[in-house]
All heavy atoms as an XYZ file, in Angstrom:
757
protein
N      15.520    -26.991     -9.009
C      14.606    -25.933     -8.933
C      15.245    -24.750     -8.279
O      15.781    -24.868     -7.187
C      13.337    -26.314     -8.118
C      12.492    -25.090     -7.802
S      10.974    -25.159     -6.822
C      10.589    -26.871     -6.448
N      15.280    -23.579     -8.966
C      15.817    -22.383     -8.307
C      14.766    -21.301     -8.324
O      14.213    -20.983     -9.381
C      17.082    -21.884     -9.043
O      18.037    -22.871     -9.068
C      17.628    -20.702     -8.297
N      14.587    -20.794     -7.187
C      13.584    -19.644     -7.030
C      14.390    -18.520     -6.512
O      15.367    -18.682     -5.674
C      12.476    -20.084     -6.037
C      11.712    -21.257     -6.596
C      11.495    -18.894     -5.742
C      10.855    -20.988     -7.917
N      14.080    -17.319     -6.876
C      14.844    -16.100     -6.509
C      13.888    -15.137     -5.825
O      12.687    -15.005     -6.029
C      15.325    -15.435     -7.824
C      16.205    -16.276     -8.524
C      15.741    -17.157     -9.512
C      17.600    -16.377     -8.324
C      16.466    -18.003    -10.274
C      18.388    -17.276     -9.096
C      17.854    -18.057    -10.007
O      18.699    -18.921    -10.728
N      14.517    -14.324     -4.905
C      13.729    -13.364     -4.169
C      14.542    -12.068     -4.091
O      15.841    -12.177     -3.865
C      13.354    -13.810     -2.774
C      12.326    -12.856     -2.130
C      14.516    -14.064     -1.884
C      11.570    -13.495     -0.974
N      13.953    -10.843     -4.284
C      14.719     -9.596     -4.127
C      14.398     -9.061     -2.756
O      13.574     -9.553     -1.964
C      14.341     -8.621     -5.246
C      12.943     -8.134     -5.249
O      12.090     -8.611     -4.396
O      12.601     -7.394     -6.160
N      15.160     -8.158     -2.258
C      15.091     -7.605     -1.019
C      13.718     -6.902     -0.791
O      13.163     -6.405     -1.837
C      16.169     -6.510     -0.875
C      17.070     -6.786     -1.959
C      16.346     -7.503     -3.030
N      13.124     -6.847      0.460
C      11.847     -6.260      0.634
C      11.941     -4.663      0.707
O      12.013     -3.981      1.722
C      11.472     -6.803      2.102
C      12.726     -7.133      2.734
C      13.683     -7.497      1.649
N      12.094     -4.158     -0.508
C      12.173     -2.726     -0.671
C      11.019     -2.029     -1.462
O      11.048     -0.858     -1.665
C      13.478     -2.367     -1.406
O      13.472     -3.046     -2.696
C      14.709     -2.869     -0.626
N       9.979     -2.778     -1.605
C       8.846     -2.226     -2.352
C       7.668     -2.022     -1.404
O       7.080     -2.869     -0.831
C       8.400     -3.275     -3.453
C       9.607     -3.540     -4.398
C      10.449     -4.600     -4.281
C       9.950     -2.777     -5.502
N      11.284     -4.546     -5.232
C      11.037     -3.452     -6.078
C       9.468     -1.690     -6.098
C      11.670     -2.923     -7.169
C      10.096     -1.213     -7.178
C      11.159     -1.779     -7.728
N       7.283     -0.658     -1.289
C       6.222     -0.244     -0.254
C       4.874     -0.506     -0.934
O       4.638     -0.523     -2.082
C       6.373      1.161     -0.146
C       7.125      1.668     -1.413
C       7.980      0.442     -1.903
N       3.978     -0.939     -0.048
C       2.572     -1.097     -0.514
C       1.638     -1.513      0.746
O       2.101     -2.404      1.377
N       0.591     -1.002      0.834
C      -0.385     -1.353      1.890
C       0.247     -1.348      3.295
O      -0.028     -2.139      4.111
C      -0.925     -2.691      1.561
C      -1.540     -2.885      0.193
N      -2.697     -2.215     -0.172
C      -1.109     -3.485     -0.933
C      -3.014     -2.534     -1.482
N      -1.990     -3.314     -1.931
N       1.059     -0.340      3.506
C       1.672     -0.179      4.902
C       2.787     -1.160      5.237
O       3.172     -1.236      6.338
N       3.264     -1.834      4.199
C       4.304     -2.910      4.453
C       5.390     -2.719      3.415
O       5.170     -1.981      2.291
C       3.700     -4.247      4.210
C       2.756     -4.731      5.229
C       2.386     -6.117      4.892
N       1.441     -6.644      5.856
C       1.004     -7.932      5.746
N       1.419     -8.792      4.734
N       0.254     -8.434      6.684
N       6.439     -3.531      3.461
C       7.524     -3.523      2.494
C       7.438     -4.990      1.921
O       7.136     -5.952      2.685
C       8.882     -3.285      3.128
C       9.033     -1.880      3.720
S       8.774     -0.516      2.509
C      10.259     -0.614      1.582
N       7.674     -5.074      0.671
C       7.474     -6.294     -0.131
C       8.625     -6.777     -0.879
O       9.454     -5.957     -1.400
C       6.287     -6.193     -1.099
C       4.939     -5.910     -0.391
C       4.496     -4.649      0.009
C       3.986     -6.770      0.118
N       3.388     -4.757      0.621
C       3.009     -6.060      0.698
C       3.955     -8.175     -0.017
C       1.866     -6.675      1.244
C       2.798     -8.747      0.641
C       1.733     -7.998      1.143
N       8.826     -8.018     -1.084
C       9.745     -8.659     -2.043
C       9.051     -9.303     -3.165
O       7.851     -9.495     -3.063
C      10.553     -9.833     -1.312
O      11.391     -9.228     -0.340
N       9.755     -9.651     -4.232
C       9.188    -10.393     -5.324
C       9.831    -11.800     -5.367
O      11.030    -11.854     -5.414
C       9.462     -9.650     -6.609
C       8.862     -8.206     -6.614
N       9.650     -7.144     -6.681
C       7.576     -7.884     -6.498
C       8.729     -6.073     -6.689
N       7.542     -6.510     -6.602
N       9.054    -12.791     -5.519
C       9.506    -14.179     -5.589
C       9.198    -14.601     -7.017
O       8.127    -14.476     -7.485
C       8.757    -15.058     -4.620
C       9.207    -16.442     -4.396
C      10.482    -16.458     -3.600
C       8.171    -17.150     -3.545
N      10.434    -15.029     -7.704
C      10.208    -15.464     -9.127
C      10.964    -16.787     -9.367
O      11.825    -17.227     -8.638
C      10.827    -14.314    -10.033
C      10.087    -13.024     -9.889
C      12.360    -14.240     -9.961
N      10.548    -17.371    -10.539
C      11.358    -18.551    -11.105
C      11.971    -18.155    -12.373
O      11.381    -17.242    -13.121
C      10.309    -19.671    -11.348
O      10.939    -20.704    -12.110
N      12.996    -18.735    -12.746
C      13.536    -18.556    -14.073
C      13.301    -19.771    -14.956
O      13.957    -19.936    -16.060
C      15.097    -18.173    -14.024
C      15.912    -19.394    -13.545
O      15.319    -20.378    -13.040
O      17.133    -19.326    -13.641
N      12.392    -20.623    -14.574
C      12.122    -21.836    -15.229
C      10.581    -21.836    -15.742
O      10.238    -21.966    -16.918
C      12.440    -23.113    -14.504
C      11.888    -24.298    -15.253
C      13.937    -23.227    -14.230
N       9.668    -21.694    -14.740
C       8.231    -21.815    -15.096
C       7.416    -21.251    -13.919
O       7.814    -21.245    -12.847
C       7.885    -23.248    -15.414
O       7.880    -24.065    -14.134
N       6.148    -20.951    -14.255
C       5.214    -20.540    -13.301
C       4.768    -21.624    -12.417
O       4.671    -21.498    -11.239
C       3.969    -19.913    -13.929
C       4.249    -18.658    -14.797
C       3.866    -18.586    -16.054
C       4.829    -17.575    -14.165
C       4.192    -17.490    -16.836
C       5.079    -16.446    -14.909
C       4.784    -16.400    -16.229
O       4.987    -15.289    -16.898
N       4.806    -22.875    -13.028
C       4.472    -24.089    -12.245
C       5.496    -24.265    -11.034
O       5.122    -24.637     -9.934
C       4.417    -25.349    -12.992
C       3.177    -25.469    -13.925
O       2.206    -24.698    -13.547
O       3.208    -26.149    -14.929
N       6.765    -24.116    -11.400
C       7.853    -24.250    -10.405
C       7.616    -23.198     -9.283
O       7.726    -23.482     -8.084
C       9.166    -23.984    -11.065
C      10.362    -24.018    -10.034
C      11.669    -23.709    -10.694
O      11.777    -22.607    -11.261
O      12.478    -24.537    -10.684
N       7.231    -22.006     -9.711
C       7.055    -20.828     -8.756
C       5.861    -21.168     -7.902
O       5.900    -20.912     -6.629
C       6.885    -19.526     -9.508
C       6.603    -18.286     -8.670
C       7.737    -18.087     -7.723
C       6.369    -17.114     -9.590
N       4.712    -21.697     -8.470
C       3.511    -21.906     -7.644
C       3.844    -23.025     -6.678
O       3.300    -23.041     -5.576
C       2.346    -22.318     -8.679
C       1.904    -21.206     -9.525
N       1.695    -19.906     -9.105
C       1.608    -21.220    -10.797
C       1.250    -19.129    -10.073
N       1.155    -19.925    -11.191
N       4.608    -24.098     -7.045
C       4.892    -25.175     -6.172
C       5.686    -24.702     -4.937
O       5.371    -25.077     -3.843
C       5.665    -26.227     -6.947
O       4.840    -26.818     -8.002
C       6.116    -27.377     -6.041
N       6.710    -23.825     -5.232
C       7.432    -23.357     -4.128
C       6.684    -22.445     -3.200
O       6.688    -22.551     -2.006
C       8.645    -22.496     -4.697
C       9.668    -21.985     -3.688
C      10.747    -22.792     -3.352
C       9.447    -20.765     -3.087
C      11.653    -22.372     -2.387
C      10.332    -20.324     -2.025
C      11.410    -21.097     -1.754
N       5.880    -21.596     -3.773
C       4.962    -20.759     -2.989
C       3.957    -21.508     -2.159
O       3.813    -21.136     -0.956
C       4.218    -19.710     -3.900
N       3.435    -22.554     -2.671
C       2.546    -23.388     -1.985
C       3.155    -24.080     -0.760
O       2.581    -24.133      0.296
C       1.833    -24.438     -2.892
N       4.498    -24.517     -0.972
C       5.192    -25.087      0.158
C       5.448    -24.138      1.247
O       5.494    -24.480      2.390
C       6.550    -25.605     -0.394
C       6.591    -26.957     -0.958
C       8.017    -27.516     -1.064
N       9.099    -26.558     -0.822
C      10.217    -26.332     -1.455
N      10.478    -27.183     -2.518
N      11.065    -25.520     -1.156
N       5.585    -22.873      0.926
C       5.777    -21.781      1.951
C       4.392    -21.409      2.512
O       4.392    -20.722      3.582
C       6.355    -20.511      1.313
C       7.834    -20.368      1.067
C       8.122    -19.077      0.503
C       8.502    -20.496      2.377
N       3.313    -21.770      1.996
C       1.992    -21.380      2.492
C       1.474    -20.058      2.001
O       0.676    -19.428      2.583
N       2.144    -19.618      0.878
C       1.705    -18.345      0.319
C       0.471    -18.574     -0.499
O       0.499    -19.441     -1.343
C       3.028    -17.789     -0.556
C       2.567    -16.495     -1.234
C       4.216    -17.591      0.238
N      -0.478    -17.705     -0.274
C      -1.796    -17.827     -0.969
C      -1.653    -17.499     -2.476
O      -0.843    -16.550     -2.810
C      -2.787    -17.004     -0.320
C      -1.939    -15.926      0.376
C      -0.693    -16.646      0.753
N      -2.344    -18.083     -3.297
C      -2.334    -17.953     -4.801
C      -2.640    -16.499     -5.109
O      -2.140    -16.005     -6.043
C      -3.202    -18.962     -5.464
C      -3.081    -18.924     -7.005
C      -1.757    -19.358     -7.499
N      -1.694    -19.505     -8.923
C      -1.797    -20.525     -9.638
N      -1.969    -21.710     -9.018
N      -1.775    -20.614    -10.941
N      -3.425    -15.848     -4.379
C      -3.893    -14.506     -4.604
C      -2.666    -13.527     -4.522
O      -2.671    -12.413     -4.885
C      -4.982    -14.034     -3.717
C      -4.529    -13.793     -2.202
C      -5.732    -13.432     -1.318
N      -5.419    -13.293      0.083
C      -5.310    -14.304      0.960
N      -5.786    -15.492      0.538
N      -4.971    -14.130      2.229
N      -1.524    -13.972     -3.938
C      -0.357    -13.195     -3.862
C       0.479    -13.138     -5.185
O       1.504    -12.415     -5.346
C       0.624    -13.617     -2.696
N       0.024    -13.942     -6.161
C       0.623    -14.110     -7.428
C       0.187    -12.796     -8.261
O      -1.054    -12.615     -8.347
C       0.344    -15.425     -8.138
C       1.026    -15.430     -9.386
C       2.367    -15.786     -9.519
C       0.269    -15.424    -10.646
C       2.983    -15.910    -10.748
C       0.898    -15.563    -11.924
C       2.170    -15.762    -11.925
N       1.050    -12.147     -8.888
C       0.729    -10.975     -9.704
C       1.514    -10.978    -10.994
O       2.695    -10.726    -10.975
C       1.044     -9.633     -8.941
C       0.550     -8.491     -9.684
C       0.790     -7.182     -8.959
O       0.793     -7.222     -7.637
O       0.911     -6.164     -9.632
N       0.825    -11.452    -12.059
C       1.391    -11.498    -13.421
C       2.490    -12.446    -13.606
O       2.463    -13.348    -14.304
C       1.794    -10.168    -13.910
C       0.673     -9.115    -14.147
C       1.134     -7.811    -14.733
N       2.357     -7.299    -14.150
C       2.435     -6.556    -12.961
N       1.352     -6.346    -12.324
N       3.554     -6.091    -12.570
N       3.669    -12.233    -12.892
C       4.802    -13.062    -13.116
C       5.628    -13.350    -11.893
O       6.749    -13.888    -11.925
C       5.749    -12.447    -14.117
C       6.123    -11.076    -13.905
O       5.987    -10.557    -12.726
O       6.687    -10.371    -14.781
N       5.053    -12.939    -10.702
C       5.757    -13.006     -9.499
C       4.814    -13.126     -8.346
O       3.672    -12.806     -8.520
C       6.728    -11.872     -9.270
C       5.942    -10.532     -9.025
N       5.545     -9.790    -10.112
C       5.640     -9.952     -7.845
C       4.868     -8.753     -9.583
N       4.876     -8.803     -8.258
N       5.275    -13.595     -7.168
C       4.572    -13.483     -5.898
C       5.153    -12.370     -5.150
O       6.289    -12.138     -5.076
C       4.823    -14.769     -5.086
C       3.847    -15.904     -5.448
C       4.224    -16.763     -6.439
C       2.631    -16.091     -4.799
C       3.460    -17.803     -6.819
C       1.700    -17.060     -5.205
C       2.176    -17.931     -6.184
O       1.323    -19.006     -6.565
N       4.175    -11.600     -4.527
C       4.548    -10.498     -3.514
C       4.635    -11.187     -2.169
O       3.743    -11.794     -1.721
C       3.466     -9.421     -3.582
C       3.397     -8.604     -4.839
O       4.449     -8.383     -5.364
O       2.304     -8.212     -5.247
N       5.821    -11.028     -1.523
C       6.069    -11.591     -0.273
C       6.366    -10.490      0.770
O       7.296     -9.649      0.543
C       7.380    -12.528     -0.338
C       7.279    -13.528     -1.558
C       7.641    -13.096      1.047
C       6.170    -14.607     -1.224
N       5.650    -10.399      1.845
C       5.873     -9.330      2.771
C       7.161     -9.543      3.520
O       7.716    -10.647      3.679
C       4.722     -9.591      3.715
C       4.227    -10.935      3.690
C       4.540    -11.364      2.186
N       7.820     -8.492      4.029
C       9.129     -8.449      4.543
C       9.192     -9.496      5.623
O      10.270    -10.137      5.819
C       9.474     -7.103      5.094
N       8.138     -9.619      6.483
C       8.252    -10.615      7.544
C       8.369    -12.102      7.130
O       8.675    -12.882      7.903
C       7.206    -10.338      8.534
C       5.790    -10.683      8.125
C       5.087     -9.511      7.521
O       5.735     -8.593      7.098
N       3.792     -9.582      7.571
N       8.062    -12.341      5.818
C       8.285    -13.705      5.344
C       9.498    -13.945      4.472
O       9.821    -14.981      3.933
C       7.068    -14.046      4.399
C       5.636    -14.081      5.126
C       5.469    -15.273      6.153
N       6.061    -16.468      5.747
C       5.302    -17.473      5.084
N       4.088    -17.285      4.708
N       5.866    -18.647      4.862
N      10.295    -12.901      4.348
C      11.528    -12.899      3.553
C      12.386    -14.007      4.014
O      12.907    -14.835      3.242
C      12.193    -11.539      3.547
C      13.470    -11.565      2.640
C      13.362    -11.277      1.331
C      14.764    -11.689      3.296
C      14.585    -11.089      0.605
C      15.906    -11.598      2.476
C      15.756    -11.279      1.149
O      16.883    -11.283      0.434
N      12.780    -14.071      5.268
C      13.666    -15.107      5.873
C      13.110    -16.451      5.704
O      13.929    -17.417      5.386
C      13.904    -14.815      7.283
N      11.766    -16.641      5.677
C      11.213    -17.939      5.501
C      11.485    -18.466      4.148
O      11.787    -19.603      3.892
C       9.679    -17.951      5.633
C       9.294    -17.585      7.085
O      10.098    -17.804      8.025
O       8.203    -17.076      7.317
N      11.317    -17.536      3.132
C      11.520    -17.935      1.668
C      13.041    -18.234      1.512
O      13.300    -19.242      0.787
C      11.132    -16.798      0.788
N      13.967    -17.481      2.052
C      15.430    -17.778      1.936
C      15.616    -19.173      2.605
O      16.423    -19.988      2.025
C      16.228    -16.690      2.451
C      17.746    -17.045      2.523
C      15.960    -15.454      1.673
N      15.129    -19.347      3.736
C      15.391    -20.601      4.536
C      14.813    -21.850      3.659
O      15.486    -22.931      3.725
C      14.805    -20.589      5.848
C      15.008    -21.815      6.692
C      14.495    -21.596      8.111
O      14.607    -20.572      8.726
O      13.811    -22.557      8.504
N      13.716    -21.654      2.933
C      13.204    -22.656      2.108
C      13.997    -22.932      0.766
O      13.638    -23.825      0.077
C      11.759    -22.344      1.812
N      14.924    -22.082      0.601
C      15.764    -22.266     -0.685
C      15.841    -21.081     -1.683
O      16.428    -21.296     -2.705
N      15.026    -20.082     -1.498
C      15.036    -18.961     -2.394
C      16.441    -18.287     -2.408
O      17.012    -18.052     -1.338
C      13.973    -18.000     -2.145
N      16.898    -17.993     -3.595
C      18.218    -17.336     -3.710
C      18.010    -15.851     -3.768
O      17.240    -15.260     -4.400
C      18.897    -17.793     -5.036
C      20.196    -16.996     -5.257
C      19.148    -19.209     -4.986
N      18.778    -15.173     -2.840
C      18.644    -13.680     -2.698
C      19.385    -13.058     -3.909
O      20.541    -13.292     -4.181
C      19.333    -13.211     -1.403
C      18.665    -13.876     -0.228
C      19.366    -13.581      1.067
O      20.327    -14.347      1.413
O      19.028    -12.587      1.734
N      18.658    -12.196     -4.647
C      19.256    -11.461     -5.764
C      18.671     -9.990     -5.639
O      17.738     -9.696     -4.966
C      18.925    -12.057     -7.078
C      19.488    -13.392     -7.213
C      17.452    -12.186     -7.302
N      19.305     -9.113     -6.523
C      18.794     -7.679     -6.559
C      17.472     -7.640     -7.308
O      17.155     -8.633     -8.084
C      19.910     -6.848     -7.202
O      19.944     -7.179     -8.627
N      16.838     -6.545     -7.216
C      15.647     -6.299     -7.950
C      15.861     -6.323     -9.436
O      15.069     -6.824    -10.273
C      14.945     -5.019     -7.483
O      14.571     -5.107     -6.081
N      16.947     -5.712     -9.831
C      17.322     -5.764    -11.243
C      17.558     -7.182    -11.729
O      17.152     -7.472    -12.903
C      18.639     -4.968    -11.426
C      18.398     -3.468    -11.522
C      19.653     -2.788    -12.051
N      19.225     -1.387    -12.348
C      20.012     -0.464    -12.466
N      21.347     -0.747    -12.426
N      19.676      0.854    -12.658
N      18.145     -7.995    -10.917
C      18.375     -9.368    -11.346
C      17.076    -10.197    -11.494
O      16.976    -10.941    -12.420
C      19.328    -10.090    -10.334
C      19.705    -11.503    -10.710
C      20.648    -11.523    -11.937
O      21.000    -10.560    -12.529
O      20.943    -12.672    -12.322
N      16.090     -9.809    -10.637
C      14.813    -10.512    -10.718
C      14.186    -10.176    -12.152
O      13.771    -11.128    -12.811
C      13.806    -10.027     -9.661
C      12.380    -10.162     -9.964
C      14.177    -10.673     -8.365
N      14.247     -8.971    -12.595
C      13.736     -8.553    -13.925
C      14.530     -9.329    -15.007
O      13.882     -9.855    -15.970
C      13.668     -7.038    -14.060
C      13.304     -6.690    -15.452
C      12.788     -6.414    -13.089
N      15.828     -9.326    -14.831
C      16.706     -9.893    -15.837
C      16.414    -11.379    -15.998
O      16.216    -11.929    -17.151
C      18.193     -9.674    -15.530
C      19.130    -10.115    -16.675
C      20.534    -10.253    -16.218
N      20.801    -11.319    -15.368
C      20.823    -12.578    -15.678
N      20.582    -12.960    -16.926
N      21.070    -13.529    -14.806
N      16.188    -12.042    -14.879
C      15.943    -13.492    -14.893
C      14.584    -13.743    -15.579
O      14.391    -14.627    -16.371
C      15.886    -14.006    -13.469
C      17.272    -14.163    -12.780
C      17.106    -14.345    -11.189
C      17.988    -15.354    -13.357
N      13.547    -12.955    -15.207
C      12.208    -13.098    -15.895
C      12.313    -12.910    -17.358
O      11.782    -13.689    -18.195
C      11.194    -12.169    -15.291
C      10.735    -12.407    -13.789
C       9.909    -11.396    -13.323
C       9.961    -13.776    -13.761
N      12.947    -11.867    -17.847
C      13.088    -11.708    -19.244
C      13.811    -12.825    -19.951
O      13.491    -13.243    -20.973
C      13.794    -10.273    -19.528
C      12.798     -9.149    -19.598
C      12.902     -8.121    -18.635
C      11.792     -8.957    -20.585
C      12.079     -7.025    -18.679
C      10.973     -8.035    -20.660
C      11.077     -6.965    -19.717
O      10.233     -5.952    -19.783
N      14.996    -13.289    -19.263
C      15.770    -14.259    -19.858
C      14.973    -15.592    -19.977
O      15.278    -16.397    -20.973
N      14.107    -15.800    -19.087
C      13.264    -17.146    -19.157
C      12.068    -16.936    -20.028
O      11.301    -17.890    -20.191
C      12.894    -17.505    -17.788
N      11.738    -15.784    -20.478
C      10.569    -15.449    -21.296
C       9.322    -15.446    -20.376
O       8.167    -15.701    -20.888
N       9.526    -15.167    -19.078
C       8.349    -15.174    -18.102
C       7.911    -13.824    -17.708
O       6.977    -13.700    -16.967
C       8.693    -16.044    -16.955
C       8.941    -17.494    -17.136
C       9.505    -18.053    -15.786
C       7.805    -18.222    -17.696
N       8.526    -12.789    -18.200
C       8.185    -11.345    -17.795
C       6.849    -11.015    -18.435
O       6.643    -11.167    -19.568
C       9.228    -10.353    -18.205
C       8.982     -9.050    -17.818
C       9.109     -8.807    -16.348
N       9.021     -7.483    -16.084
C       8.166     -6.962    -15.086
N       7.309     -7.707    -14.455
N       8.079     -5.627    -14.863
N       5.974    -10.527    -17.603
C       4.585    -10.049    -18.019
C       4.462     -8.634    -17.530
O       3.872     -8.396    -16.355
C       3.456    -10.840    -17.449
C       3.429    -12.296    -18.025
C       2.352    -13.117    -17.478
N       2.177    -14.331    -18.150
C       1.319    -15.251    -17.730
N       0.605    -15.136    -16.603
N       1.240    -16.438    -18.411
N       4.845     -7.625    -18.239
C       4.760     -6.171    -17.811
C       3.298     -5.812    -17.480
O       2.465     -6.339    -18.064
C       5.330     -5.400    -18.987
C       6.111     -6.383    -19.767
C       5.500     -7.709    -19.589
N       3.254     -4.968    -16.478
C       1.885     -4.392    -16.078
C       1.169     -3.782    -17.214
O       1.800     -3.076    -18.091
C       2.133     -3.378    -14.957
C       0.892     -3.057    -14.162
C       1.274     -2.063    -13.100
C       0.693     -2.582    -11.755
N       1.027     -1.724    -10.667
N      -0.119     -3.946    -17.312
C      -0.950     -3.388    -18.333
C      -1.100     -4.233    -19.645
O      -1.902     -3.916    -20.530
N      -0.263     -5.202    -19.780
C      -0.337     -6.098    -21.030
C      -1.195     -7.350    -20.870
O      -1.497     -8.077    -21.807
C       0.992     -6.434    -21.477
C       1.899     -5.228    -21.967
C       3.058     -5.699    -22.702
N       3.821     -4.433    -22.995
C       5.053     -4.508    -23.472
N       5.627     -5.690    -23.652
N       5.697     -3.418    -23.649
N      -1.505     -7.746    -19.659
C      -2.242     -8.980    -19.358
C      -3.363     -8.686    -18.552
O      -3.251     -7.934    -17.579
C      -1.252    -10.031    -18.718
C      -0.069    -10.292    -19.673
C       1.054     -9.497    -19.695
C      -0.203    -11.337    -20.499
C       2.125     -9.911    -20.538
C       0.834    -11.668    -21.340
C       2.003    -10.912    -21.352
O       3.001    -11.172    -22.204
N      -4.509     -9.323    -18.758
C      -5.646     -9.019    -17.968
C      -5.444     -9.628    -16.588
O      -4.790    -10.622    -16.446
C      -6.842     -9.739    -18.658
C      -6.130    -10.684    -19.665
C      -4.772    -10.147    -19.906
N      -5.998     -9.002    -15.568
C      -5.880     -9.613    -14.202
C      -6.843    -10.807    -14.165
O      -7.860    -10.933    -14.878
C      -6.227     -8.514    -13.206
O      -7.577     -8.000    -13.406
N      -6.504    -11.662    -13.218
C      -7.387    -12.893    -13.070
C      -8.829    -12.498    -12.715
O      -9.048    -11.543    -11.961
C      -6.759    -13.545    -11.774
C      -5.363    -13.048    -11.675
C      -5.331    -11.691    -12.198
N      -9.644    -13.137    -13.434
C     -11.014    -12.915    -13.238
C     -11.685    -11.783    -14.163
O     -12.827    -11.625    -14.298
N     -10.786    -11.098    -14.875
C     -11.273    -10.090    -15.705
C     -11.526    -10.722    -17.039
O     -11.026    -11.792    -17.425
C     -10.362     -8.934    -15.927
O      -9.181     -9.309    -16.593
N     -12.348    -10.023    -17.847
C     -12.723    -10.602    -19.226
C     -12.052     -9.769    -20.285
O     -11.904     -8.545    -20.165
C     -14.174    -10.452    -19.439
C     -15.032    -11.288    -18.437
C     -16.524    -10.994    -18.779
N     -17.299    -11.778    -17.754
C     -18.159    -12.699    -18.074
N     -18.398    -13.045    -19.267
N     -18.762    -13.247    -17.073
N     -11.551    -10.485    -21.208
C     -10.870     -9.729    -22.386
C     -11.822     -9.814    -23.543
O     -12.626    -10.816    -23.728
C      -9.535    -10.367    -22.694
O      -9.688    -11.833    -22.927
N     -11.730     -8.859    -24.377
C     -12.788     -8.903    -25.551
C     -12.326     -9.466    -26.708
O     -11.101     -9.737    -26.855
C     -13.216     -7.387    -25.828
O     -12.401     -6.482    -25.517
């Protein structure tokens, strides 16, 4: 199992964030996130948003540090990329 994380360079809600991804499956990603104690609500389309203060925890647990560009490349390569606006958010209804 390999999970990847980019640097916490994404601003939002007064914090900086990283993206945690898998290049194999969402199940693998959910398992890793659960081991870290990351709530499922932090999952957004194809990645988990990880606050900067949890970055070291993810790396210590085995996440491989990569660039943000590499995160996107890995998601596309695995067929797991879900661009914003193309997929309904959890709980929403599609017609």
